[in-house]
MARNU-329901 format. One record per residue (C-alpha): x, y, z; residue number from 1; residue in three letters. Coordinates in steps of 0.001 Angstrom, whole numbers, padded with zeros to 6 digits. Example, Ala and Ser with C-alpha at 12.3 -4.5 7.8 and 13.67 -1.06 7.14 Angstrom:
2
SITE       u       v       w  nr rest
SITE  012300 -004500  007800   1  ALA
SITE  013670 -001060  007140   2  SER
% end
This chain:
230
SITE       u       v       w  nr rest
SITE -022155  008201 -026098   1  MET
SITE -018721  006607 -025980   2  VAL
SITE -017812  003226 -027551   3  PRO
SITE -017075  000340 -025219   4  LEU
SITE -015744 -003137 -026159   5  SER
SITE -016987 -005914 -023952   6  PHE
SITE -017213 -009713 -024249   7  ALA
SITE -015993 -009550 -027903   8  HIS
SITE -018831 -007169 -028851   9  GLN
SITE -019214 -003334 -029296  10  GLU
SITE -021429 -001279 -027081  11  PHE
SITE -021880  002408 -026320  12  ALA
SITE -022163  003930 -022825  13  LEU
SITE -024343  007046 -022563  14  THR
SITE -023642  009892 -020190  15  THR
SITE -026929  009117 -018500  16  SER
SITE -025752  005641 -017487  17  GLY
SITE -027625  003522 -020137  18  ALA
SITE -025716  001000 -022222  19  LEU
SITE -026553  000538 -025890  20  TYR
SITE -026091 -002797 -027563  21  TRP
SITE -026140 -002190 -031357  22  PRO
SITE -026079 -005895 -032265  23  ALA
SITE -029417 -006377 -030454  24  GLU
SITE -030665 -002795 -030993  25  SER
SITE -031227 -002860 -027283  26  ALA
SITE -030834 -000377 -024469  27  LEU
SITE -029934 -001612 -020968  28  LEU
SITE -030762  000401 -017817  29  VAL
SITE -030445 -000595 -014181  30  ALA
SITE -032105  000441 -010959  31  ASP
SITE -034752  002928 -012036  32  LEU
SITE -036382  002820 -008594  33  HIS
SITE -039515  004529 -009997  34  LEU
SITE -041985  005869 -007395  35  GLU
SITE -039292  006062 -004700  36  LYS
SITE -040601  009461 -003667  37  ALA
SITE -044138  008191 -003252  38  SER
SITE -042828  005223 -001182  39  PHE
SITE -041156  007626  001236  40  PHE
SITE -044135  009853  001327  41  ALA
SITE -046281  006925  002319  42  LYS
SITE -043927  006455  005296  43  HIS
SITE -044036  010132  006265  44  GLY
SITE -040984  011535  004521  45  GLN
SITE -042298  013990  001971  46  MET
SITE -040286  014322 -001277  47  LEU
SITE -041176  016086 -004573  48  PRO
SITE -043345  013502 -006403  49  PRO
SITE -041741  013861 -009851  50  TYR
SITE -038851  011407 -009756  51  ASP
SITE -040693  008902 -012069  52  SER
SITE -041417  011584 -014692  53  ARG
SITE -037749  012687 -014730  54  GLU
SITE -036360  009101 -014936  55  THR
SITE -038829  008270 -017798  56  LEU
SITE -037916  011404 -019681  57  GLU
SITE -034235  010378 -019459  58  ARG
SITE -035069  006955 -020872  59  ILE
SITE -037010  008529 -023699  60  ALA
SITE -034040  010731 -024473  61  GLN
SITE -031695  007665 -024455  62  ALA
SITE -034065  005901 -026889  63  ILE
SITE -033936  008899 -029221  64  ARG
SITE -030176  009162 -028884  65  GLU
SITE -029547  005544 -029721  66  THR
SITE -032529  004484 -031855  67  GLY
SITE -032963  001419 -029647  68  ALA
SITE -035913 -000856 -030442  69  ARG
SITE -035616 -002963 -027295  70  ARG
SITE -035304 -002085 -023585  71  ILE
SITE -034059 -004393 -020847  72  PHE
SITE -034305 -003049 -017326  73  THR
SITE -032004 -004823 -014865  74  LEU
SITE -034127 -004941 -011755  75  GLY
SITE -035269 -002623 -008982  76  ASP
SITE -037462 -001014 -011642  77  ASN
SITE -039814  000298 -008938  78  PHE
SITE -038810  001049 -005363  79  HIS
SITE -041208 -001629 -004202  80  ASP
SITE -043500 -004186 -005895  81  SER
SITE -046566 -001864 -005511  82  GLU
SITE -044852  001074 -007149  83  GLY
SITE -046450  000622 -010518  84  SER
SITE -049901  001041 -008865  85  ALA
SITE -048854  004375 -007429  86  ARG
SITE -047832  006032 -010731  87  LEU
SITE -049665  009304 -011148  88  GLU
SITE -051520  009668 -014487  89  PRO
SITE -048848  011693 -016340  90  HIS
SITE -046022  009300 -015467  91  ALA
SITE -048269  006350 -016201  92  ALA
SITE -049085  007698 -019598  93  GLY
SITE -045361  008296 -020303  94  MET
SITE -044473  004761 -019321  95  LEU
SITE -047311  003261 -021350  96  SER
SITE -046195  005204 -024446  97  ALA
SITE -042575  003926 -024021  98  LEU
SITE -043622  000313 -023609  99  THR
SITE -045753  000510 -026712 100  ARG
SITE -042864  002176 -028716 101  ALA
SITE -040314 -000529 -028014 102  VAL
SITE -040039 -004148 -027001 103  ASP
SITE -039769 -003655 -023216 104  TRP
SITE -038687 -006312 -020788 105  VAL
SITE -038648 -005789 -016985 106  TRP
SITE -036141 -007962 -015152 107  ILE
SITE -037153 -007972 -011467 108  THR
SITE -034892 -007130 -008567 109  GLY
SITE -034857 -007387 -004762 110  ASN
SITE -036951 -004218 -004388 111  HIS
SITE -039700 -005293 -006780 112  ASP
SITE -039726 -009110 -006901 113  PRO
SITE -043568 -009258 -007289 114  HIS
SITE -044081 -006277 -009528 115  MET
SITE -046776 -006269 -012228 116  GLU
SITE -046356 -004841 -015694 117  ALA
SITE -049447 -002592 -015350 118  ARG
SITE -048177 -000159 -017940 119  ALA
SITE -047028 -002770 -020481 120  GLY
SITE -043916 -004758 -021234 121  GLY
SITE -043105 -008346 -020109 122  SER
SITE -041479 -009587 -016912 123  ILE
SITE -038575 -012006 -016309 124  ALA
SITE -036407 -012932 -013358 125  GLU
SITE -033338 -013143 -015685 126  GLU
SITE -032585 -013665 -019323 127  LEU
SITE -029860 -014950 -021597 128  GLU
SITE -029531 -013041 -024919 129  ILE
SITE -026964 -014047 -027449 130  SER
SITE -025019 -015957 -024800 131  GLY
SITE -025026 -013109 -022361 132  THR
SITE -026861 -013227 -019018 133  VAL
SITE -029052 -010283 -017953 134  LEU
SITE -029956 -010330 -014225 135  ARG
SITE -030392 -007874 -011360 136  HIS
SITE -027508 -008888 -009107 137  GLU
SITE -024120 -010226 -010259 138  ALA
SITE -023818 -013913 -009469 139  LYS
SITE -020527 -014825 -007876 140  GLN
SITE -018871 -017605 -009907 141  GLY
SITE -020635 -016829 -013123 142  GLU
SITE -018329 -017404 -016154 143  THR
SITE -020714 -016354 -018945 144  ARG
SITE -020856 -012751 -020095 145  PRO
SITE -023138 -010943 -017685 146  GLU
SITE -024886 -007610 -017177 147  PHE
SITE -026388 -006615 -013844 148  SER
SITE -027202 -003662 -011636 149  GLY
SITE -028071 -003659 -007929 150  HIS
SITE -024905 -001996 -006445 151  PHE
SITE -025330  001534 -007839 152  HIS
SITE -021527  001889 -008306 153  PRO
SITE -019922  005357 -008070 154  ARG
SITE -016319  006379 -008562 155  LEU
SITE -014796  008938 -006210 156  GLN
SITE -012151  011190 -007819 157  LEU
SITE -010002  014159 -006789 158  SER
SITE -010165  016823 -009422 159  VAL
SITE -008334  020168 -008794 160  ARG
SITE -008354  019588 -005083 161  LYS
SITE -012102  018809 -005131 162  ARG
SITE -013633  015441 -004400 163  ARG
SITE -016345  014430 -006875 164  ILE
SITE -018402  011252 -007158 165  ARG
SITE -019709  010015 -010449 166  ARG
SITE -021864  007041 -011349 167  PRO
SITE -019882  004426 -013302 168  CYS
SITE -019988  000979 -014754 169  ALA
SITE -017776 -001744 -013271 170  VAL
SITE -016192 -004338 -015548 171  ILE
SITE -014546 -007578 -014541 172  ALA
SITE -012262 -009345 -017020 173  SER
SITE -010026 -012455 -016807 174  GLY
SITE -009090 -015830 -018224 175  ALA
SITE -011974 -017550 -016315 176  GLU
SITE -014788 -015221 -017300 177  THR
SITE -016379 -014026 -020491 178  GLY
SITE -016642 -010493 -019090 179  GLY
SITE -019069 -009106 -016513 180  ARG
SITE -020420 -005617 -016073 181  MET
SITE -022364 -003873 -013389 182  ILE
SITE -024249 -000819 -014702 183  LEU
SITE -024681  002382 -012747 184  PRO
SITE -028111  003174 -011300 185  ALA
SITE -030194  005054 -013803 186  PHE
SITE -033013  006362 -011614 187  GLY
SITE -033238  009938 -010453 188  THR
SITE -033446  009247 -006720 189  LEU
SITE -030659  006659 -006377 190  THR
SITE -027588  006915 -004162 191  GLY
SITE -024440  004939 -004757 192  GLY
SITE -021848  002523 -003412 193  MET
SITE -018125  002995 -003821 194  ASP
SITE -017203  001155 -007026 195  ALA
SITE -014282 -000616 -005295 196  GLY
SITE -016317 -001804 -002291 197  ASP
SITE -015469 -005388 -001275 198  PRO
SITE -019061 -006452 -001868 199  ALA
SITE -018728 -005550 -005575 200  ILE
SITE -015280 -007095 -005904 201  VAL
SITE -016629 -010339 -004305 202  LYS
SITE -019704 -010448 -006514 203  ALA
SITE -017510 -010186 -009655 204  LEU
SITE -015221 -013126 -008920 205  GLN
SITE -013546 -014926 -010658 206  PRO
SITE -011720 -012083 -012180 207  ALA
SITE -008098 -010962 -013003 208  ASP
SITE -008890 -007225 -013167 209  THR
SITE -011812 -005076 -012117 210  ILE
SITE -012172 -001562 -013522 211  ARG
SITE -014537  001343 -013295 212  ALA
SITE -015459  002947 -016602 213  VAL
SITE -017363  006109 -017374 214  LEU
SITE -017750  008696 -020171 215  PRO
SITE -015453  011670 -019793 216  ALA
SITE -014810  014335 -022427 217  GLY
SITE -016176  012150 -025182 218  GLY
SITE -013941  009227 -024342 219  LYS
SITE -014119  006207 -022103 220  LEU
SITE -012170  006803 -018846 221  ALA
SITE -010946  003606 -017144 222  LYS
SITE -009793  003248 -013527 223  PHE
SITE -008371  000011 -012084 224  THR
SITE -010159 -000920 -008836 225  LEU
SITE -008759 -004353 -008134 226  TRP
SITE -006203 -006845 -009585 227  GLN
SITE -005600 -010476 -008847 228  LYS
SITE -002404 -011069 -006996 229  ALA
SITE  000433 -012453 -009148 230  ALA
% end
């Protein structure tokens, strides 16, 4: 984990893409897309059916790493609203154990707007915790501190003449906003959008500066993506 200051509070970003909020003993994860493989299999594209197990194992590891007692998932928890009904018994048991171990809140997203908490936890469209909004998709014009997901941001870098892409968080800051952050997708079977894509920049307005951040070598690496014209 690497420390991260945001909206006048301290957080920690894990290498897996989860964000730990010590003041709330809470772990935030975005875009799990559980049961994505079974969704594609249902439509004729066969994929190994173990994506949910792997994603849940990574959440369990993040809970052990941080000691979190609460989990907030920031939408697109399942790849579709019926995904929770397709969980195979092993993955369903894993999820049920996790939702019993911590206070678990599912925030719904565009992929799973009508999901049911069959394996436990509670459901909300969005929440406000200690003055900070938790929702699936960043709301343009929001001036309160905000955490969201949806865009699956990734940063493309050139390292030793090789191009690599890494999931990252995107943070907007400025005089008109309390700070807003888009978390990387946490799920095993999730692609990504360029962190500096105009859709992300637009969603995070108003802002003075937009940066990509990610753990690197035990420190927080920061890359400026956009700055307001002087």
